[in-house]
N, CA, C and O atoms as a Tripos MOL2 file, in Angstrom:
@<TRIPOS>MOLECULE
protein
  256   255    64     0     0
PROTEIN
NO_CHARGES

@<TRIPOS>ATOM
      1 N          23.1520    6.9510   25.6620 N.3       1 MET1
      2 CA         20.9670    7.2780   25.6160 C.3       1 MET1
      3 C          21.2450    8.5010   24.0050 C.2       1 MET1
      4 O          22.1440    9.2590   23.6400 O.2       1 MET1
      5 N          20.2360    8.1860   23.6060 N.am      2 VAL2
      6 CA         20.4760    8.9980   22.5960 C.3       2 VAL2
      7 C          19.4440   10.1810   22.4510 C.2       2 VAL2
      8 O          18.5260    9.9030   23.2230 O.2       2 VAL2
      9 N          19.1900   11.3000   21.8560 N.am      3 MET3
     10 CA         18.9580   12.7260   22.4120 C.3       3 MET3
     11 C          18.0870   13.2150   21.1170 C.2       3 MET3
     12 O          18.5430   13.5780   20.0330 O.2       3 MET3
     13 N          16.3720   13.1070   21.6080 N.am      4 LEU4
     14 CA         16.2750   13.0410   20.1710 C.3       4 LEU4
     15 C          15.8550   14.6080   19.0280 C.2       4 LEU4
     16 O          15.2590   14.8010   17.9680 O.2       4 LEU4
     17 N          16.5560   15.3820   19.9930 N.am      5 GLY5
     18 CA         16.8740   16.5590   19.0580 C.3       5 GLY5
     19 C          17.9330   16.3570   18.3600 C.2       5 GLY5
     20 O          17.7850   16.9960   17.3180 O.2       5 GLY5
     21 N          19.3580   15.5840   18.3570 N.am      6 THR6
     22 CA         20.9570   15.8400   17.9760 C.3       6 THR6
     23 C          20.3010   15.8200   16.2840 C.2       6 THR6
     24 O          19.3380   15.0600   16.3860 O.2       6 THR6
     25 N          20.3370   16.0510   15.5650 N.am      7 ARG7
     26 CA         20.4670   16.1910   14.5110 C.3       7 ARG7
     27 C          21.9490   15.6340   13.8060 C.2       7 ARG7
     28 O          22.9920   15.9990   14.3490 O.2       7 ARG7
     29 N          22.0360   14.4970   12.2510 N.am      8 THR8
     30 CA         23.2090   13.8950   11.9510 C.3       8 THR8
     31 C          23.7010   14.1050   10.4850 C.2       8 THR8
     32 O          22.8630   14.5280    9.6890 O.2       8 THR8
     33 N          24.9710   13.8560   10.0380 N.am      9 VAL9
     34 CA         24.2220   14.2540    9.0020 C.3       9 VAL9
     35 C          23.9980   13.6680    8.0200 C.2       9 VAL9
     36 O          24.0950   14.0710    6.8610 O.2       9 VAL9
     37 N          23.7160   12.7820    8.3600 N.am     10 SER10
     38 CA         22.6550   10.8940    7.8950 C.3      10 SER10
     39 C          21.4820   11.7350    7.8580 C.2      10 SER10
     40 O          20.6030   11.5050    7.0270 O.2      10 SER10
     41 N          21.3980   12.5760    8.5830 N.am     11 ASP11
     42 CA         19.4460   13.3530    9.0850 C.3      11 ASP11
     43 C          19.3930   13.3320    7.4260 C.2      11 ASP11
     44 O          18.7260   12.7720    6.5560 O.2      11 ASP11
     45 N          20.8650   14.5950    7.5320 N.am     12 HIS12
     46 CA         20.2770   15.6310    6.0160 C.3      12 HIS12
     47 C          20.1450   14.9220    4.7880 C.2      12 HIS12
     48 O          19.3760   15.1390    3.8520 O.2      12 HIS12
     49 N          21.3420   13.7090    4.9900 N.am     13 VAL13
     50 CA         21.5450   12.3900    3.3530 C.3      13 VAL13
     51 C          19.9120   12.6010    3.1800 C.2      13 VAL13
     52 O          19.2470   13.4680    2.6130 O.2      13 VAL13
     53 N          19.5840   11.4610    3.8980 N.am     14 ALA14
     54 CA         18.0940   10.6930    4.4280 C.3      14 ALA14
     55 C          16.7420   11.3060    3.9080 C.2      14 ALA14
     56 O          15.9110   10.8680    3.1130 O.2      14 ALA14
     57 N          16.8220   12.6910    4.7690 N.am     15 LEU15
     58 CA         15.2950   13.4770    3.5780 C.3      15 LEU15
     59 C          16.0460   13.8210    1.8310 C.2      15 LEU15
     60 O          15.6650   14.0620    0.6850 O.2      15 LEU15
     61 N          16.9120   13.6960    2.3650 N.am     16 ALA16
     62 CA         17.4660   14.4020    0.0670 C.3      16 ALA16
     63 C          17.2140   13.2060   -0.8030 C.2      16 ALA16
     64 O          16.9270   13.2790   -1.9970 O.2      16 ALA16
     65 N          17.4350   11.3350    0.3650 N.am     17 GLU17
     66 CA         16.7950   10.5880   -1.2410 C.3      17 GLU17
     67 C          15.7500   10.7130   -0.5290 C.2      17 GLU17
     68 O          15.1260   10.1860   -1.4500 O.2      17 GLU17
     69 N          14.7570   10.9580    0.4270 N.am     18 ILE18
     70 CA         13.2660   10.3440   -0.1160 C.3      18 ILE18
     71 C          12.2790   11.7850   -0.8830 C.2      18 ILE18
     72 O          11.1570   11.7520   -1.3900 O.2      18 ILE18
     73 N          13.2210   12.9400   -0.7050 N.am     19 GLU19
     74 CA         13.6930   13.9370   -1.3660 C.3      19 GLU19
     75 C          12.4490   13.8110   -2.9670 C.2      19 GLU19
     76 O          11.3900   14.1480   -3.4970 O.2      19 GLU19
     77 N          14.1050   12.7950   -3.0520 N.am     20 LEU20
     78 CA         14.4840   12.2050   -4.6970 C.3      20 LEU20
     79 C          13.7710   11.5150   -4.8140 C.2      20 LEU20
     80 O          13.2950   11.5280   -5.9500 O.2      20 LEU20
     81 N          13.1180   10.3660   -3.7700 N.am     21 CYS21
     82 CA         12.3500    9.2430   -4.5040 C.3      21 CYS21
     83 C          10.8070    9.2690   -5.0320 C.2      21 CYS21
     84 O          10.1090    8.5550   -5.7510 O.2      21 CYS21
     85 N          10.5830   10.9670   -3.9840 N.am     22 GLY22
     86 CA          9.3330   12.1890   -3.8770 C.3      22 GLY22
     87 C           9.1140   12.4520   -5.2540 C.2      22 GLY22
     88 O           8.1230   12.2730   -5.9610 O.2      22 GLY22
     89 N          10.5370   13.0340   -5.5540 N.am     23 GLU23
     90 CA         10.8870   13.1790   -6.9150 C.3      23 GLU23
     91 C           9.9070   12.1360   -8.3260 C.2      23 GLU23
     92 O           8.9600   12.3200   -9.0910 O.2      23 GLU23
     93 N          10.6410   11.3180   -8.0720 N.am     24 LEU24
     94 CA         10.5990   10.1840   -8.8810 C.3      24 LEU24
     95 C           8.9250    9.9290   -8.7380 C.2      24 LEU24
     96 O           8.3830   10.5250   -9.6690 O.2      24 LEU24
     97 N           8.1670    9.4060   -8.0860 N.am     25 MET25
     98 CA          7.0490    9.2490   -8.3390 C.3      25 MET25
     99 C           5.6600   10.3540   -8.6040 C.2      25 MET25
    100 O           4.5270   10.4160   -9.0800 O.2      25 MET25
    101 N           6.3640   10.8680   -8.1380 N.am     26 ILE26
    102 CA          5.2800   12.2920   -8.6150 C.3      26 ILE26
    103 C           5.6640   12.3670  -10.1380 C.2      26 ILE26
    104 O           4.8370   12.6240  -11.0130 O.2      26 ILE26
    105 N           6.6610   12.1820  -10.3150 N.am     27 ALA27
    106 CA          7.2720   11.5750  -12.2860 C.3      27 ALA27
    107 C           7.2540   10.6940  -12.9600 C.2      27 ALA27
    108 O           7.5360   10.6950  -14.1580 O.2      27 ALA27
    109 N           6.7510    9.3410  -11.9770 N.am     28 ALA28
    110 CA          6.5150    8.5820  -12.5990 C.3      28 ALA28
    111 C           4.6680    8.0450  -13.1040 C.2      28 ALA28
    112 O           4.1780    7.3510  -13.9950 O.2      28 ALA28
    113 N           4.1820    8.8020  -12.0070 N.am     29 SER29
    114 CA          2.7910    8.8850  -12.4000 C.3      29 SER29
    115 C           1.8720    9.9770  -12.8600 C.2      29 SER29
    116 O           0.6760   10.1580  -13.0870 O.2      29 SER29
    117 N           3.0570   10.6400  -12.8860 N.am     30 ALA30
    118 CA          2.1190   11.4120  -14.7950 C.3      30 ALA30
    119 C           2.8260   11.1310  -15.7250 C.2      30 ALA30
    120 O           2.9070   12.0510  -16.5390 O.2      30 ALA30
    121 N           3.4520   10.1440  -16.0020 N.am     31 ALA31
    122 CA          4.7730    9.4120  -16.7210 C.3      31 ALA31
    123 C           2.9480    8.6460  -18.1330 C.2      31 ALA31
    124 O           1.8360    8.2030  -17.8460 O.2      31 ALA31
    125 N           3.5960    8.8830  -19.3740 N.am     32 ILE32
    126 CA          2.3690    8.2390  -20.4260 C.3      32 ILE32
    127 C           3.3730    7.3590  -20.2840 C.2      32 ILE32
    128 O           4.5430    7.6090  -20.5730 O.2      32 ILE32
    129 N           2.8320    5.9710  -19.6970 N.am     33 GLY33
    130 CA          3.7080    4.6530  -20.4190 C.3      33 GLY33
    131 C           4.5070    4.2540  -19.6120 C.2      33 GLY33
    132 O           5.3360    5.0540  -19.1770 O.2      33 GLY33
    133 N           4.5060    2.9740  -19.1900 N.am     34 GLU34
    134 CA          4.9430    1.0980  -18.3380 C.3      34 GLU34
    135 C           5.9440    1.8980  -17.9060 C.2      34 GLU34
    136 O           6.0620    1.6240  -16.7120 O.2      34 GLU34
    137 N           7.5820    3.6280  -18.5050 N.am     35 ARG35
    138 CA          8.3820    3.0110  -17.4360 C.3      35 ARG35
    139 C           8.6930    4.6650  -18.2790 C.2      35 ARG35
    140 O           8.2760    5.0340  -19.3770 O.2      35 ARG35
    141 N           9.6720    5.5000  -17.1660 N.am     36 LEU36
    142 CA         10.3690    6.4300  -17.4290 C.3      36 LEU36
    143 C          11.7050    6.2290  -18.0400 C.2      36 LEU36
    144 O          12.5840    5.4460  -17.6780 O.2      36 LEU36
    145 N          11.7080    6.8810  -18.8060 N.am     37 SER37
    146 CA         13.3260    6.7890  -20.1010 C.3      37 SER37
    147 C          14.6470    7.0010  -18.5760 C.2      37 SER37
    148 O          14.6240    7.3790  -17.4050 O.2      37 SER37
    149 N          15.3750    6.6170  -19.3040 N.am     38 ALA38
    150 CA         16.5430    7.3460  -18.4480 C.3      38 ALA38
    151 C          16.7990    8.6280  -18.6090 C.2      38 ALA38
    152 O          17.2690    9.4630  -17.8370 O.2      38 ALA38
    153 N          16.2900    8.7130  -20.1420 N.am     39 ASP39
    154 CA         16.7790   10.8490  -20.3180 C.3      39 ASP39
    155 C          16.0710   11.3870  -19.5560 C.2      39 ASP39
    156 O          16.4140   12.2840  -18.7860 O.2      39 ASP39
    157 N          14.1520   10.5480  -19.7530 N.am     40 ARG40
    158 CA         13.3530   11.5900  -18.3550 C.3      40 ARG40
    159 C          14.0980   11.3270  -16.4090 C.2      40 ARG40
    160 O          14.0560   11.8620  -15.3010 O.2      40 ARG40
    161 N          14.5680   10.3970  -16.9670 N.am     41 ILE41
    162 CA         14.8720    9.3200  -14.9800 C.3      41 ILE41
    163 C          15.7670   11.0140  -14.2940 C.2      41 ILE41
    164 O          15.5410   11.5930  -13.2310 O.2      41 ILE41
    165 N          16.8860   11.4270  -15.5270 N.am     42 ASP42
    166 CA         17.9960   11.7230  -15.4820 C.3      42 ASP42
    167 C          17.8200   13.7660  -15.4890 C.2      42 ASP42
    168 O          18.6370   14.6020  -15.1020 O.2      42 ASP42
    169 N          16.8490   13.9000  -15.9100 N.am     43 GLU43
    170 CA         16.1060   15.4780  -15.7910 C.3      43 GLU43
    171 C          15.5140   15.2910  -14.6440 C.2      43 GLU43
    172 O          15.5670   16.3030  -13.9450 O.2      43 GLU43
    173 N          14.8060   14.1380  -14.0190 N.am     44 VAL44
    174 CA         13.7290   14.5760  -12.3910 C.3      44 VAL44
    175 C          14.6150   14.4270  -11.4630 C.2      44 VAL44
    176 O          14.3320   14.6100  -10.2790 O.2      44 VAL44
    177 N          16.6950   13.8150  -12.1750 N.am     45 LEU45
    178 CA         17.5590   13.9490  -10.6690 C.3      45 LEU45
    179 C          18.0420   15.2220  -11.0820 C.2      45 LEU45
    180 O          19.2250   15.3510  -10.7660 O.2      45 LEU45
    181 N          17.7340   15.8670  -11.4650 N.am     46 ASN46
    182 CA         18.9070   16.9030  -12.3280 C.3      46 ASN46
    183 C          20.0570   16.6350  -13.0270 C.2      46 ASN46
    184 O          20.7930   17.6040  -13.2170 O.2      46 ASN46
    185 N          20.4670   15.3670  -13.5400 N.am     47 VAL47
    186 CA         21.8390   14.8400  -13.5360 C.3      47 VAL47
    187 C          22.5810   15.4120  -14.9020 C.2      47 VAL47
    188 O          22.5010   14.3710  -15.5540 O.2      47 VAL47
    189 N          23.0050   16.0030  -15.4650 N.am     48 ARG48
    190 CA         24.0700   16.6230  -16.1630 C.3      48 ARG48
    191 C          24.9040   16.1620  -17.1430 C.2      48 ARG48
    192 O          25.0830   15.2380  -16.3490 O.2      48 ARG48
    193 N          25.5280   15.9140  -17.9960 N.am     49 VAL49
    194 CA         26.2780   15.8940  -18.6580 C.3      49 VAL49
    195 C          26.7970   16.3000  -19.2270 C.2      49 VAL49
    196 O          26.6720   16.3540  -20.4500 O.2      49 VAL49
    197 N          28.3330   17.1720  -17.9550 N.am     50 ILE50
    198 CA         29.3080   18.2350  -18.0520 C.3      50 ILE50
    199 C          30.0900   17.6810  -19.0950 C.2      50 ILE50
    200 O          29.4280   18.4610  -19.7790 O.2      50 ILE50
    201 N          30.7380   17.1870  -19.7880 N.am     51 ALA51
    202 CA         31.7990   16.1420  -20.2460 C.3      51 ALA51
    203 C          31.8140   14.9780  -20.5370 C.2      51 ALA51
    204 O          31.0520   14.2210  -19.9350 O.2      51 ALA51
    205 N          33.0160   14.2900  -21.9350 N.am     52 GLU52
    206 CA         32.6790   12.4170  -21.5960 C.3      52 GLU52
    207 C          33.7350   12.3690  -20.3310 C.2      52 GLU52
    208 O          33.3560   11.5640  -19.4810 O.2      52 GLU52
    209 N          34.7580   12.9240  -20.0570 N.am     53 ARG53
    210 CA         35.6530   12.6280  -18.9940 C.3      53 ARG53
    211 C          35.0940   12.7840  -17.7240 C.2      53 ARG53
    212 O          35.7260   12.1600  -16.8710 O.2      53 ARG53
    213 N          33.8270   13.5910  -17.1670 N.am     54 THR54
    214 CA         33.7390   14.6120  -16.3380 C.3      54 THR54
    215 C          32.2900   14.1780  -16.0780 C.2      54 THR54
    216 O          31.3770   14.5770  -15.3550 O.2      54 THR54
    217 N          32.4570   13.2370  -16.9310 N.am     55 ALA55
    218 CA         30.1830   12.8540  -17.0630 C.3      55 ALA55
    219 C          29.9010   12.5980  -15.5060 C.2      55 ALA55
    220 O          30.5460   12.0890  -14.5900 O.2      55 ALA55
    221 N          28.4890   13.2580  -15.6490 N.am     56 VAL56
    222 CA         27.9480   12.2770  -13.9420 C.3      56 VAL56
    223 C          27.3610   11.0500  -14.6590 C.2      56 VAL56
    224 O          26.6590   11.0930  -15.6680 O.2      56 VAL56
    225 N          27.7900    9.8400  -13.9230 N.am     57 PRO57
    226 CA         26.5600    8.8070  -14.4250 C.3      57 PRO57
    227 C          25.9670    8.9320  -15.2110 C.2      57 PRO57
    228 O          26.3100   10.0130  -15.6910 O.2      57 PRO57
    229 N          24.9880    8.4260  -15.9310 N.am     58 ARG58
    230 CA         23.2990    7.9860  -15.7130 C.3      58 ARG58
    231 C          22.7030    7.0270  -15.7540 C.2      58 ARG58
    232 O          23.5870    6.2620  -16.1410 O.2      58 ARG58
    233 N          21.6110    6.2810  -15.6220 N.am     59 GLN59
    234 CA         20.8470    5.3950  -15.0610 C.3      59 GLN59
    235 C          21.0770    4.7410  -15.9660 C.2      59 GLN59
    236 O          21.0140    3.6490  -15.4020 O.2      59 GLN59
    237 N          21.4050    4.4190  -17.4040 N.am     60 ALA60
    238 CA         21.0970    4.1510  -19.0150 C.3      60 ALA60
    239 C          22.8170    3.2100  -18.7820 C.2      60 ALA60
    240 O          23.3250    2.4310  -19.5890 O.2      60 ALA60
    241 N          23.4160    3.6720  -17.3170 N.am     61 ASP61
    242 CA         25.3320    3.1010  -17.8370 C.3      61 ASP61
    243 C          25.1980    1.8550  -17.0050 C.2      61 ASP61
    244 O          26.0880    1.0040  -17.0130 O.2      61 ASP61
    245 N          24.1310    1.7320  -16.3060 N.am     62 HIS62
    246 CA         24.3490    1.0620  -14.5500 C.3      62 HIS62
    247 C          23.7070   -0.1310  -15.6460 C.2      62 HIS62
    248 O          24.0460   -1.2300  -15.2090 O.2      62 HIS62
    249 N          23.1750   -0.2290  -16.4810 N.am     63 ARG63
    250 CA         22.0470   -1.4100  -17.0040 C.3      63 ARG63
    251 C          23.4290   -2.4540  -17.6770 C.2      63 ARG63
    252 O          24.5050   -2.2390  -18.2330 O.2      63 ARG63
    253 N          22.7100   -3.5440  -17.2760 N.am     64 GLU64
    254 CA         22.9650   -4.3660  -18.9060 C.3      64 GLU64
    255 C          22.7810   -4.9600  -19.2810 C.2      64 GLU64
    256 O          23.2070   -5.1250  -20.4240 O.2      64 GLU64
@<TRIPOS>BOND
     1     1     2 1
     2     2     3 1
     3     3     4 2
     4     3     5 am
     5     5     6 1
     6     6     7 1
     7     7     8 2
     8     7     9 am
     9     9    10 1
    10    10    11 1
    11    11    12 2
    12    11    13 am
    13    13    14 1
    14    14    15 1
    15    15    16 2
    16    15    17 am
    17    17    18 1
    18    18    19 1
    19    19    20 2
    20    19    21 am
    21    21    22 1
    22    22    23 1
    23    23    24 2
    24    23    25 am
    25    25    26 1
    26    26    27 1
    27    27    28 2
    28    27    29 am
    29    29    30 1
    30    30    31 1
    31    31    32 2
    32    31    33 am
    33    33    34 1
    34    34    35 1
    35    35    36 2
    36    35    37 am
    37    37    38 1
    38    38    39 1
    39    39    40 2
    40    39    41 am
    41    41    42 1
    42    42    43 1
    43    43    44 2
    44    43    45 am
    45    45    46 1
    46    46    47 1
    47    47    48 2
    48    47    49 am
    49    49    50 1
    50    50    51 1
    51    51    52 2
    52    51    53 am
    53    53    54 1
    54    54    55 1
    55    55    56 2
    56    55    57 am
    57    57    58 1
    58    58    59 1
    59    59    60 2
    60    59    61 am
    61    61    62 1
    62    62    63 1
    63    63    64 2
    64    63    65 am
    65    65    66 1
    66    66    67 1
    67    67    68 2
    68    67    69 am
    69    69    70 1
    70    70    71 1
    71    71    72 2
    72    71    73 am
    73    73    74 1
    74    74    75 1
    75    75    76 2
    76    75    77 am
    77    77    78 1
    78    78    79 1
    79    79    80 2
    80    79    81 am
    81    81    82 1
    82    82    83 1
    83    83    84 2
    84    83    85 am
    85    85    86 1
    86    86    87 1
    87    87    88 2
    88    87    89 am
    89    89    90 1
    90    90    91 1
    91    91    92 2
    92    91    93 am
    93    93    94 1
    94    94    95 1
    95    95    96 2
    96    95    97 am
    97    97    98 1
    98    98    99 1
    99    99   100 2
   100    99   101 am
   101   101   102 1
   102   102   103 1
   103   103   104 2
   104   103   105 am
   105   105   106 1
   106   106   107 1
   107   107   108 2
   108   107   109 am
   109   109   110 1
   110   110   111 1
   111   111   112 2
   112   111   113 am
   113   113   114 1
   114   114   115 1
   115   115   116 2
   116   115   117 am
   117   117   118 1
   118   118   119 1
   119   119   120 2
   120   119   121 am
   121   121   122 1
   122   122   123 1
   123   123   124 2
   124   123   125 am
   125   125   126 1
   126   126   127 1
   127   127   128 2
   128   127   129 am
   129   129   130 1
   130   130   131 1
   131   131   132 2
   132   131   133 am
   133   133   134 1
   134   134   135 1
   135   135   136 2
   136   135   137 am
   137   137   138 1
   138   138   139 1
   139   139   140 2
   140   139   141 am
   141   141   142 1
   142   142   143 1
   143   143   144 2
   144   143   145 am
   145   145   146 1
   146   146   147 1
   147   147   148 2
   148   147   149 am
   149   149   150 1
   150   150   151 1
   151   151   152 2
   152   151   153 am
   153   153   154 1
   154   154   155 1
   155   155   156 2
   156   155   157 am
   157   157   158 1
   158   158   159 1
   159   159   160 2
   160   159   161 am
   161   161   162 1
   162   162   163 1
   163   163   164 2
   164   163   165 am
   165   165   166 1
   166   166   167 1
   167   167   168 2
   168   167   169 am
   169   169   170 1
   170   170   171 1
   171   171   172 2
   172   171   173 am
   173   173   174 1
   174   174   175 1
   175   175   176 2
   176   175   177 am
   177   177   178 1
   178   178   179 1
   179   179   180 2
   180   179   181 am
   181   181   182 1
   182   182   183 1
   183   183   184 2
   184   183   185 am
   185   185   186 1
   186   186   187 1
   187   187   188 2
   188   187   189 am
   189   189   190 1
   190   190   191 1
   191   191   192 2
   192   191   193 am
   193   193   194 1
   194   194   195 1
   195   195   196 2
   196   195   197 am
   197   197   198 1
   198   198   199 1
   199   199   200 2
   200   199   201 am
   201   201   202 1
   202   202   203 1
   203   203   204 2
   204   203   205 am
   205   205   206 1
   206   206   207 1
   207   207   208 2
   208   207   209 am
   209   209   210 1
   210   210   211 1
   211   211   212 2
   212   211   213 am
   213   213   214 1
   214   214   215 1
   215   215   216 2
   216   215   217 am
   217   217   218 1
   218   218   219 1
   219   219   220 2
   220   219   221 am
   221   221   222 1
   222   222   223 1
   223   223   224 2
   224   223   225 am
   225   225   226 1
   226   226   227 1
   227   227   228 2
   228   227   229 am
   229   229   230 1
   230   230   231 1
   231   231   232 2
   232   231   233 am
   233   233   234 1
   234   234   235 1
   235   235   236 2
   236   235   237 am
   237   237   238 1
   238   238   239 1
   239   239   240 2
   240   239   241 am
   241   241   242 1
   242   242   243 1
   243   243   244 2
   244   243   245 am
   245   245   246 1
   246   246   247 1
   247   247   248 2
   248   247   249 am
   249   249   250 1
   250   250   251 1
   251   251   252 2
   252   251   253 am
   253   253   254 1
   254   254   255 1
   255   255   256 2
@<TRIPOS>SUBSTRUCTURE
     1 MET1         2 RESIDUE 1 A MET
     2 VAL2         6 RESIDUE 1 A VAL
     3 MET3        10 RESIDUE 1 A MET
     4 LEU4        14 RESIDUE 1 A LEU
     5 GLY5        18 RESIDUE 1 A GLY
     6 THR6        22 RESIDUE 1 A THR
     7 ARG7        26 RESIDUE 1 A ARG
     8 THR8        30 RESIDUE 1 A THR
     9 VAL9        34 RESIDUE 1 A VAL
    10 SER10       38 RESIDUE 1 A SER
    11 ASP11       42 RESIDUE 1 A ASP
    12 HIS12       46 RESIDUE 1 A HIS
    13 VAL13       50 RESIDUE 1 A VAL
    14 ALA14       54 RESIDUE 1 A ALA
    15 LEU15       58 RESIDUE 1 A LEU
    16 ALA16       62 RESIDUE 1 A ALA
    17 GLU17       66 RESIDUE 1 A GLU
    18 ILE18       70 RESIDUE 1 A ILE
    19 GLU19       74 RESIDUE 1 A GLU
    20 LEU20       78 RESIDUE 1 A LEU
    21 CYS21       82 RESIDUE 1 A CYS
    22 GLY22       86 RESIDUE 1 A GLY
    23 GLU23       90 RESIDUE 1 A GLU
    24 LEU24       94 RESIDUE 1 A LEU
    25 MET25       98 RESIDUE 1 A MET
    26 ILE26      102 RESIDUE 1 A ILE
    27 ALA27      106 RESIDUE 1 A ALA
    28 ALA28      110 RESIDUE 1 A ALA
    29 SER29      114 RESIDUE 1 A SER
    30 ALA30      118 RESIDUE 1 A ALA
    31 ALA31      122 RESIDUE 1 A ALA
    32 ILE32      126 RESIDUE 1 A ILE
    33 GLY33      130 RESIDUE 1 A GLY
    34 GLU34      134 RESIDUE 1 A GLU
    35 ARG35      138 RESIDUE 1 A ARG
    36 LEU36      142 RESIDUE 1 A LEU
    37 SER37      146 RESIDUE 1 A SER
    38 ALA38      150 RESIDUE 1 A ALA
    39 ASP39      154 RESIDUE 1 A ASP
    40 ARG40      158 RESIDUE 1 A ARG
    41 ILE41      162 RESIDUE 1 A ILE
    42 ASP42      166 RESIDUE 1 A ASP
    43 GLU43      170 RESIDUE 1 A GLU
    44 VAL44      174 RESIDUE 1 A VAL
    45 LEU45      178 RESIDUE 1 A LEU
    46 ASN46      182 RESIDUE 1 A ASN
    47 VAL47      186 RESIDUE 1 A VAL
    48 ARG48      190 RESIDUE 1 A ARG
    49 VAL49      194 RESIDUE 1 A VAL
    50 ILE50      198 RESIDUE 1 A ILE
    51 ALA51      202 RESIDUE 1 A ALA
    52 GLU52      206 RESIDUE 1 A GLU
    53 ARG53      210 RESIDUE 1 A ARG
    54 THR54      214 RESIDUE 1 A THR
    55 ALA55      218 RESIDUE 1 A ALA
    56 VAL56      222 RESIDUE 1 A VAL
    57 PRO57      226 RESIDUE 1 A PRO
    58 ARG58      230 RESIDUE 1 A ARG
    59 GLN59      234 RESIDUE 1 A GLN
    60 ALA60      238 RESIDUE 1 A ALA
    61 ASP61      242 RESIDUE 1 A ASP
    62 HIS62      246 RESIDUE 1 A HIS
    63 ARG63      250 RESIDUE 1 A ARG
    64 GLU64      254 RESIDUE 1 A GLU
């Protein structure tokens, strides 16, 4: 039996993902043009490049 009041770690992860998706949707709706740039996506998601070797992957790095 599953207790409805029980929270798990995945609840926190899911809520964080939902919040990030919401932030992206808000940014996309306010954007001029068809798409958000990789830099704008990184800005919305609060992704920072710390150093070249320890950099957080950017959206543009995953595109081929």
